[in-house]
N, C-alpha and C positions, 0 to 999 in steps of 0.2 A: 363903201367896203371897209375903209379905215375905221369908221364909226362902229360898224358891226364887230370888227375885231376887238376894238377897245371894250365894247359892251360885253363881249364874250369873256374877255380876260377879267373884267370886274366881277362878272357872275362866278367865274371859277375861283377867284380870290375869296369871295364871300362864302362860297360853298366849302372851300378848304378851311376857312375860319370856323364855320358852324360845325363842320365835321370834326375838327380838332376838339371843339368843346364837347361834342357828342361821343367821343371815344371811338371814332371810326378807325379802321385799319387801312393801310395803304391800298389794299386790293379793292377797297370799297369805292374809290373815287371814279367818276366818269364825267366826261364833258357833256355839253348840251347836245341833245340828239342821240346820246349813248344809252343803251338799255341798262336799267338798274342792275348793279353788280354787288350790292350790299349783302353780306353774309351774316349768319347767326353764329355767335361765339361767346365763350367765357373770357373775360378780360385778363385773368391772372396769367402772367407771362410764364411762370414756372409750373402752373397747374396744381398748386397746393394752396390751401387756405387754412389758417389757424382759426378754427371756427368760433372760439370764445371771444373773438374781436367783435362779433355781431350776433346777437341771439335774443330771443324773447322766451319767457317761461309761461306755459299754460298750466295754471294751478288746478283747473277743473279736470283736464285730461292727464295731469301729472306728466307733462312732456316738456321738452325744450326744443325750440325750433330754430334752425340755423338758415336764415335766408341767404341765398347765393344769387347774385345778379347775373343775368344773361342779356346780351346786347344783340342788336342788329345794326350793322353799319348802313351807310347811305343816307340820302337826304330827299328821297321821293317815295311815293307810295306809303303814306304814313298811317294807313288803316291797321287796326289791331289784327293780330293773327295768332294762331296756336302753335306751340312747339311741343314736340314729344320728347320726354326725358325718361331716363331709366337709370338704375344703379349699375355701376360697372367697376368691379374691383381689380381689373386686369393690370392696372399700373401701380397698385399699392406695394407689391413686393419689390418692384424695381426701385421705387422711391426709398424703401427701407434699406435696400442694399447699397444705394448711392449715398445714404446718410441724410437725405432730404427729409425723411421721417424718422422719428426715434426708433431705436432697435426693438423696443417693447410695444410696438404698434400692432394691433390686430384689427382685422376687418369686422365690421358689425354684421351680425346675423340678420338675414332679411326679416325675421320675426321681431326684431328689436327696434324697428323704425317703420314709419309710413312715408311714402313718397308718391305724390300725385303723378299720374302718367302724362298729364299735359299741363302746360302753363301758358299764360297769355303774354305776348309782347305787345306793348302799346306805346303810343307817342306820349311821353311824359317829360315836361319841362325841356322840350327841345331835343329829346333823346328817345330813340326806340329801344325800350328795355322791358324786361320782366323779371320775375323772381321765382327761382326754384327753391322750395322750402321743405327739406326733409325734416320730419318730426321724430325726435328720438324718444323712445319710451323709457322714462327715468326708472321705473320699477324693474327694468331688465338690466340695469347697468351694474348690479352687484357682481355679476360673474366676470366683469372686466376690471374689477378693482385693482388699482396699482398699475394700470396700463394706459396706453393711449388707444382710443378707438378711432377708426377711419372709415369713411364711406366715399366711394367713388361715384361721380355723376357723369352722364354723357347725354348730349343733345343728339338725338337720332334723326329727327326729321322736323322741318320747319315750314310745312305747307308749300307754297310756291317759291319760297326763298331757299337759297343754298345754305348748307351748313359748312362752316369752315372746319374741315376735318383736322386741321393742325391745331385747333384751339377749341375743340368741342368737348374736351374732357377736363374734369377738375376733381381733386380729392380734398375733402374737408377732414380735419382731424382735431381731436381735443383730448386733454388728460381727464380720464373718467373721474378721478378723485376730486377734480375741481367742480364736477357736477354733483356727485354724491360721494362724499368722503367716508372714511371709516370712523366708527365710534371709538372714543378713547378718553382716558383721564389726562387732562392737560398737565396735571402735577406729576405724571409718570414720565420722568425725564431720564431715567437710568434703567430702561428695560424692566424686567420683572423683579428687579431688586430695588425698585423705586420706593422711597419714603418721603413723606411730606409732613413738615411741622405745621400744625394748625395754629394760626396766630389769633390775635384778639378780634380780627375782622371776620373770622370764620364761623362765628357762632351767634346764636340768639338765645335768650333766656325765656322760657315759657313759665311764667309765675303761677299759672293755674295748674298745669301738669307737673310743675316742679322739676323740669328737665332742662338740660342744656342741649341745644340742637345744633350740631355741626353741619355745615354745608360743604360738600365736596363736589366741585363742578365735573360734569360729564359733557363732552362736546362731540359734534359731528360736523366736519367741514363740508363745504359744497354749496352751490348756489341754487340747487334744485331740490324738490321734494322736501319742503320745509313744513309740511303739515304735522300737527302734533302727533307724536308717537310715543312708544314706551320701550325701554330696555330693561333687562333683568340684571341686577347686581346682587351677588351673594357675599356673605361674610366668610372669609377664609383666613384664619390666623396662623396657618401652618408655617408660614415663612418667617414669623417673628423671631423664634429662637436663633435661626441662622443669621438673621440680620443683626441681632444683638452680638453674636459671636464675631461677626465681621466688622463690628464697630460702626455700623450704619445707624443703629439705634443706641441710645444711652444704655449703660449697663443696668440701670435701675428700672428698665422698661418691663411692664407686665401687660399681658393681653387682657382686654376688657372681657369680663365674663358675660355670657349671653343672658344671664339673669339680671344684669344691671342696665340693660338698654332695650329699646324697641327699634325695629328697622323694617320699613316697607321696601321690599326688594324690587318692586315695579316702579321704575323711575320715569316720570313723565318728561318728555323732551319737546320743546316748542321753539318757534322762531323768535330769536332775540337779535334784532338788528342784522338779519341776514345769516345768522348762525343758529343751527339747531343745538339747543342747550338744555340741560337738566341739572339737578342737584341731588346726589345721594345724601341722605340725612339720618344718620344714627341719632336717636334721642336718648340721652343718658340721664339716668336718675340721679339727681343731685343728692338725695337722701342716702343713696348707696355709694356715693363717690368718696365719702370719708375714709373708707377702707383702703383707698389708694393714695392716701396722704403720703407725701414724700416720694411718690413714684411717678414715672412717666407711663401714661396709658396709651396703648396702641390697638388699632383695629385694622384688619386686612380686608380689602375689597377686591372683588373680581367681576368684570363685566362678562356675563356668561351667555346672553342671547340678545339678539336684536334683528330687526328686519333688514338692517344695513350691515355691511361687513364690519368686523371688529378688528381693530389694530392689535395684532398679537403681541407686539412689543410694548404696548402701552395700555393693556387691559387689566393690569394688576397694580395695586397701590396699597401701601401700608401708611396710614395716617396716625399721627401721635400728638399728644398734648401733655402738658404738665398738670397733673391733678390739682396741685396747689394753686395754680392760676385761677381755677374756678372756685375752689374752696375758700380762697382768700376774699372772694367777692361777698361771701355770706358769713364769714367768721367775724364775730364781734371783737371790737378792740378791748382787750383785757390786759391787766398787768400780769405778766408771766412770772415775775419773781417777787411777788408780794408776800409769799409765805416764808417767814424767816427760818422755819424748821427744815426747809428743804435744802439749805446750804450745807455742803459737805466739805469739811476741812481737808486740805491737801498740803503736805509738808514738802514743798518744792525743793528744799535745800538739804534735806536729811539733817536738820539742825533745829534746836529750840531757841536759837539766838533771837529770832523774830517769831512772834506768835500771832495767830488770828483766832480770837475767842468769840464764839457765837453766844449771845445772850438772848435766848428766846423770849424771856419775860419782857425785857426792855425793847426787844426788836432791833438790837444793834449788833455790830461786829467790831471788836476792838483790835487794831493792829498796833503792836508795841514791841519795843526792843531795838536791837541793832548791835550794840556792844562793839562796834568797830569791825565786825567780822563779815559784813557784806552778804548776809544770808537773807532769805525771804520766806514768807508763808502766804497761804492763800485759801480761798474757799471757791467751790464751783457749784453750779446747779444746771441740770439738763433742761433744755427748753425745746418745745416743738414749734418750728417756724415754717411759714409758707414761702414758697418762691415768689419772686416778683412783687413782693409787698414790703413797704418800708417799715422799719422798726427803729425805735429811738429809746435810748437808755439814759437814766440819770439817777442820782442818789445824793443824799446830804452827807457832807464830810465836815468834821470839826477836829482841829488840832492846835497845839501850842507852837508849831513851827518845827521844821525838820532840817537835818543837815545831811547832804549826800544821800538822798532818798529817792526812790521811785515808788509810785502807787498807781497801779494800772488796772483797767477793765478790758478784758479780752473776750472775743467770740471765736470759738474754734469748732472744727468738726471732730477732732480727736478728743477723747475723754482724758482729762488731766490725771497724771499719775505722780505718786511720791517720787521725789528725786529727779523729776523731768521738768525743765524750765518751759514755760509757755511762751513760745516765740514762733516766728514764721519759719525758722529753721526746724523746729520740732513739728510744726503743722503748716505747710505752705498756704493753706486756706485760712489760717488764723488772721484775725484783724484786731488791732488795738483800737478801741472805741473812744476811751477817755483816759486821762492820766495826769497825775502831778509829777513833776520832775524838777528837783531843785537846781539841776544844772541848766534847765531851760528857764528858771526864774519863778516857778510857782510852787507853793508849799513851804517856802522858806520862812515867811512871816506867819503869825497866828492866823487861822482861817476858820470860818463858820459859815458855810455857804453850800449851794448846790454845786456838785462837781463840774457839771457842764459849764457853769458860769466862770470858774477859775481854772479850768483845765488848760494845760499848755502842751499836751501831748495827745496823740491819737487822731482819729478822723473827725471828731466833733460830736460823736455819739449816735449817728444815724447810719443805717445800713439797709440795702436792698439786696437780697440774695437771688442768684439765678435759679436755684433749685431749693425746694423745701426739704425738711427732714429734721432729725434730732441734732441739735447743736449744744454747745456748752458755754455758759457765761462763767468766766473766772475773774475774781477780784483778788489781786495779789499786791503785796507791799513788802519792801525790803530796803536794805542799805545800811549805812553806817549808824544813823541815829534817827529814830522816828519821833523824837521829841519827848518832853517830860510827860505829857498826857497821852502820847501816842496819837493814832488817827481813829476816831470813832465814826463809823459809817451807819447810816439809817435811811429810812424812806426809800427803799429800793424800788425802782420803777423801770419796767421794760415792756413796751407795747407797740 
């Protein structure tokens, strides 16, 4: 008798161990000679499953399947059997009210999913289990955009086995936009007032069509329905004036004329590493771009139609670029100040103590005088420059040596005027490029050299401008005594 008791205890311990591994519930245990009491149940204690933790996508049927495991406890009668399942939404509202489901959760309509009426529980890897798999129709998800969708399941009958009515219901839920998100411009980060500066990585050059083609990404988030599709994007420049007024676009922005570009408004979107993506691509005529020199060019885009929902706060975008950035790629390097006749004298001091005399025959400008009165004279010339392109200036200078003198080359946005000194105080954007300055030690002894080689003032002679436009080169000289011979300037070069 003692041996029988020991054997029974050992069997019970093994059974408890196996059943623990198998996920059995306490009511499922029975001793030897006891009738099987294992019941069918869902294992989730709170009755809720975040469905995106386990899914598979059927690209043929355009559906996403959420397998839900159902168990039968016990450790005897291991033959496979059928269970009857059905949809049951009765607990969803209570879960929402209790906060266990998000407040924006809605029940799936029966027409938006498929659910087999029966499933099979079989002995698998030491466990009696099966899988209930609702299949969600992805094409029907658009109406739930921005919400969570929920589906309740119930095990109604399990053949000769009992159903654990305390654990026979479960609700699966998922954020719909994680399956099929909305279409949007990723660059639209400020609602319908969004603007996006197109950088050097945003375009390609078509040398055959002679166009610059800008790529503006369009995305749709979501893990399902990644088959190639198309969205419609239209050109709409109506917001550009107000965006300029609001300071969101530069003041020199102009809308691109429809005559100066081509645009296919049907944008193909395809799977790119699990994201549905396309690119809107206005193709801008390079030959016609020169009329926009010195300006910022803008184009407004609006996503107008799609088989998927459109994100209303991110479906509009104004993209813009500096025309000079593109024009500079094709503009040849030329000397912009080679024509001696284009220099315009300017009397910066309202005095003739220092003169700047242009000799068009010799191709020189002679700066002379001083007389101890600290006056100055100069010449200027307008130049048309491109933004984001480096320019360099130099010229030949010759003189017998000066005393208390400055000789400077400036670039400004303002046009020089008689009686107005060219400085950063006069024009904050002005830049001194090169200069002689006797206080700094250059120009004191006789010189006959390129100015860049002997300059001791200015930035070295090179400049890259953020924006293009009309600028002014001013060469000015003045001070106490410009020397016996004065300063003769020739060989002007700026390119």
